[in-house]
C-alpha positions as CSV (number, residue, x, y, z in Angstrom):
1,M,-17.0,55.4,-21.5
2,N,-17.4,52.3,-19.4
3,T,-20.8,51.2,-18.3
4,T,-22.4,48.5,-16.2
5,S,-26.0,47.5,-15.5
6,H,-25.1,46.7,-11.9
7,R,-26.0,49.5,-9.4
8,Y,-24.4,48.0,-6.3
9,I,-21.0,46.4,-6.6
10,V,-19.0,44.9,-3.8
11,V,-15.2,44.2,-3.9
12,E,-14.2,41.6,-1.2
13,G,-11.2,39.6,-0.1
14,P,-8.8,39.3,2.9
15,I,-6.7,42.1,4.4
16,G,-4.1,43.5,2.0
17,V,-5.5,42.0,-1.2
18,G,-6.3,45.4,-2.7
19,K,-10.1,45.9,-2.2
20,T,-10.2,49.6,-1.5
21,H,-7.8,50.7,-4.3
22,L,-9.9,48.7,-6.9
23,V,-13.2,50.2,-5.5
24,K,-11.8,53.8,-6.0
25,R,-10.6,53.0,-9.6
26,L,-14.0,51.4,-10.5
27,A,-15.9,54.3,-9.1
28,D,-13.8,56.6,-11.3
29,S,-14.3,54.4,-14.4
30,L,-18.0,53.8,-13.9
31,S,-18.9,57.3,-12.6
32,G,-19.9,55.6,-9.3
33,E,-20.0,56.5,-5.6
34,T,-17.7,54.7,-3.2
35,L,-18.9,53.1,0.1
36,L,-15.7,52.5,2.1
37,E,-15.0,51.0,5.5
38,Q,-13.1,53.2,7.9
39,P,-11.0,50.9,10.1
40,E,-9.2,53.9,11.5
41,L,-12.5,54.9,13.3
42,N,-12.7,51.6,15.2
43,P,-11.3,52.5,18.6
44,F,-10.6,48.9,19.4
45,L,-8.7,47.7,16.3
46,E,-5.2,48.6,17.4
47,K,-5.8,47.0,20.8
48,F,-7.0,43.9,19.0
49,Y,-3.8,43.4,17.1
50,I,-1.9,43.7,20.4
51,H,-4.2,41.7,22.7
52,P,-6.6,39.9,20.4
53,K,-8.3,37.8,23.1
54,Q,-9.3,40.8,25.3
55,S,-10.4,43.1,22.4
56,A,-12.0,40.7,19.9
57,L,-15.6,41.2,20.8
58,P,-15.7,45.0,21.0
59,T,-13.6,45.2,17.8
60,Q,-16.1,43.0,16.0
61,L,-19.2,44.7,17.3
62,S,-17.7,48.1,16.4
63,F,-17.1,47.0,12.8
64,L,-20.6,45.4,12.6
65,M,-22.2,48.7,13.7
66,Q,-20.1,50.7,11.2
67,R,-21.0,48.3,8.3
68,I,-24.7,48.3,9.2
69,K,-24.7,52.1,9.2
70,L,-22.9,52.4,5.8
71,S,-25.3,49.8,4.3
72,K,-28.4,51.6,5.6
73,A,-27.1,54.9,4.2
74,M,-26.7,53.1,0.8
75,Q,-30.2,51.6,0.9
76,Q,-31.7,54.9,1.8
77,G,-30.1,56.6,-1.2
78,D,-31.6,56.9,-4.7
79,L,-31.6,53.5,-6.3
80,F,-31.5,55.2,-9.7
81,S,-28.5,57.3,-8.9
82,D,-24.9,56.5,-9.7
83,T,-23.5,53.0,-9.3
84,Q,-22.4,52.4,-5.7
85,I,-19.2,50.4,-5.1
86,A,-18.2,49.1,-1.7
87,D,-15.1,47.5,-0.2
88,F,-17.1,45.3,2.1
89,M,-20.3,43.2,2.4
90,I,-22.2,42.6,5.6
91,D,-22.0,38.8,5.1
92,K,-18.2,38.8,5.6
93,D,-18.6,40.3,9.1
94,R,-19.3,36.8,10.4
95,L,-16.0,35.4,8.9
96,F,-14.0,37.6,11.2
97,A,-16.2,36.8,14.2
98,Q,-15.9,33.1,13.7
99,I,-12.1,33.1,13.8
100,T,-11.7,35.7,16.6
101,L,-14.4,35.1,19.2
102,D,-14.9,32.3,21.7
103,D,-18.1,30.3,21.9
104,D,-19.9,32.6,24.3
105,E,-18.8,35.8,22.6
106,L,-19.9,34.3,19.2
107,A,-23.3,33.5,20.5
108,L,-23.8,37.1,21.7
109,Y,-22.4,38.4,18.5
110,N,-24.8,36.2,16.4
111,M,-27.8,37.5,18.3
112,V,-26.8,41.1,17.5
113,Y,-26.0,40.3,13.9
114,D,-29.2,38.5,13.2
115,N,-31.3,41.3,14.6
116,L,-29.5,44.0,12.6
117,T,-29.0,42.4,9.2
118,M,-32.5,41.2,8.4
119,S,-33.2,43.8,5.7
120,T,-29.8,44.4,4.1
121,R,-29.7,44.5,0.3
122,P,-27.6,41.9,-1.6
123,P,-25.1,43.2,-4.1
124,D,-25.8,43.2,-7.8
125,L,-22.2,41.9,-8.4
126,V,-19.5,40.7,-6.0
127,I,-15.8,40.8,-7.0
128,Y,-13.8,38.5,-4.8
129,L,-10.0,39.1,-4.9
130,Q,-7.8,36.2,-3.7
131,A,-4.1,35.9,-3.3
132,P,-1.7,33.6,-1.3
133,L,-0.3,34.5,2.1
134,S,3.0,35.7,0.8
135,V,1.3,38.3,-1.5
136,L,-1.1,39.5,1.3
137,K,1.8,40.0,3.7
138,S,3.8,41.9,1.1
139,R,0.9,44.2,0.3
140,V,0.1,44.8,4.0
141,N,3.8,45.7,4.6
142,Q,3.7,48.1,1.6
143,R,0.7,49.9,3.1
144,G,2.8,50.9,6.1
145,I,-0.1,51.0,8.6
146,G,1.5,50.7,12.1
147,Y,-0.9,48.4,13.9
148,E,-1.1,46.0,10.9
149,R,2.5,45.0,11.5
150,G,1.1,42.9,14.4
151,I,-1.0,40.7,12.2
152,E,0.2,37.1,12.6
153,D,0.6,34.8,9.7
154,V,-1.7,32.2,11.2
155,Y,-4.5,34.7,11.6
156,L,-4.1,36.0,8.0
157,Q,-4.1,32.5,6.6
158,R,-7.2,31.5,8.5
159,L,-8.9,34.6,7.2
160,A,-7.9,33.9,3.6
161,D,-9.1,30.3,4.0
162,S,-12.4,31.5,5.5
163,Y,-13.0,33.8,2.5
164,A,-12.2,30.9,0.1
165,D,-14.7,28.6,1.9
166,F,-17.4,31.3,2.0
167,F,-17.2,32.2,-1.7
168,H,-17.0,28.5,-2.7
169,Y,-20.7,28.3,-1.6
170,Y,-21.8,31.8,-2.3
171,E,-24.8,32.1,-4.6
172,A,-26.7,35.3,-3.5
173,S,-25.3,37.5,-6.2
174,P,-23.3,37.3,-9.5
175,L,-19.7,36.5,-8.5
176,L,-16.4,37.2,-10.2
177,I,-13.5,35.4,-8.5
178,V,-10.2,37.1,-9.4
179,N,-6.7,35.6,-9.0
180,A,-5.0,38.8,-7.7
181,E,-1.6,37.2,-7.3
182,Q,-0.3,37.9,-10.8
183,I,-1.9,41.4,-11.4
184,D,-0.9,44.8,-10.2
185,L,-4.0,47.0,-10.0
186,V,-2.0,49.8,-8.4
187,N,0.7,50.3,-10.9
188,S,-0.4,48.5,-14.1
189,E,-3.0,50.2,-16.3
190,H,-2.9,47.1,-18.5
191,D,-3.9,44.9,-15.6
192,Y,-6.7,47.2,-14.5
193,Q,-8.2,47.7,-18.0
194,N,-8.3,43.9,-18.6
195,L,-10.1,43.3,-15.3
196,L,-12.5,46.2,-16.0
197,A,-13.4,44.7,-19.3
198,Q,-14.2,41.4,-17.6
199,I,-16.3,43.2,-14.9
200,T,-18.4,45.1,-17.4
201,T,-19.5,42.0,-19.3
202,I,-20.8,40.0,-16.4
203,K,-24.6,39.7,-16.1
204,S,-25.2,36.7,-13.9
205,G,-23.7,33.5,-12.5
206,R,-20.2,32.6,-11.3
207,H,-17.0,33.7,-13.3
208,Y,-13.3,33.3,-12.8
209,Y,-10.5,35.7,-13.9
210,N,-7.2,34.0,-13.8
211,P,-4.8,36.1,-16.0
212,L,-1.5,34.7,-17.2
213,P,1.6,36.7,-16.1
214,V,2.8,39.2,-18.7
215,T,6.4,40.0,-19.0
216,G,7.8,43.4,-19.8
217,N,6.3,46.8,-19.2
218,K,2.5,46.5,-18.8
219,K,1.9,50.2,-18.4
């Protein structure tokens, strides 16, 4: 049986990198509870991918409210209950805002953000999945979500760069940076178990998981 001392784990990374799938697998392995974003409940998201300029602010505020609500539900729960594993962290909300909003919209957004996030709890462990643009595009296409077909390469690359810059300076929680380009957490049990072993040993500090590609059948 796998165990961890961390009670609140966050998996983060850009669109398509595999956050939600890893969260679900970790919850199963660690007997944890999932805390998942629900982008399908954002009424502005599909409009954003079609007309980003007109829909950026309501899309961002809708996501912020959803993330705050989920975070508060987590904080109000029993801190001694099962491990909670989320596919988002509040801090990342600003990454999207900074690359989609104009100056006036960003100023308004920041006022709302600062007033709503003052008491949010930092994770006990953050797992940051990173992968190059080609891999992100491939995985987004494999998901087959209609509105995501409108994601432009420039936007996806800016988002990936923003994540890389953010986590370069991140020190609020123990951090595991995972090179997700060479691993298949969906189809390879070998890849998943190796990563799980790394996750369950982390206590503090910054760590890197950069697995070498394995040839042959890894299942």
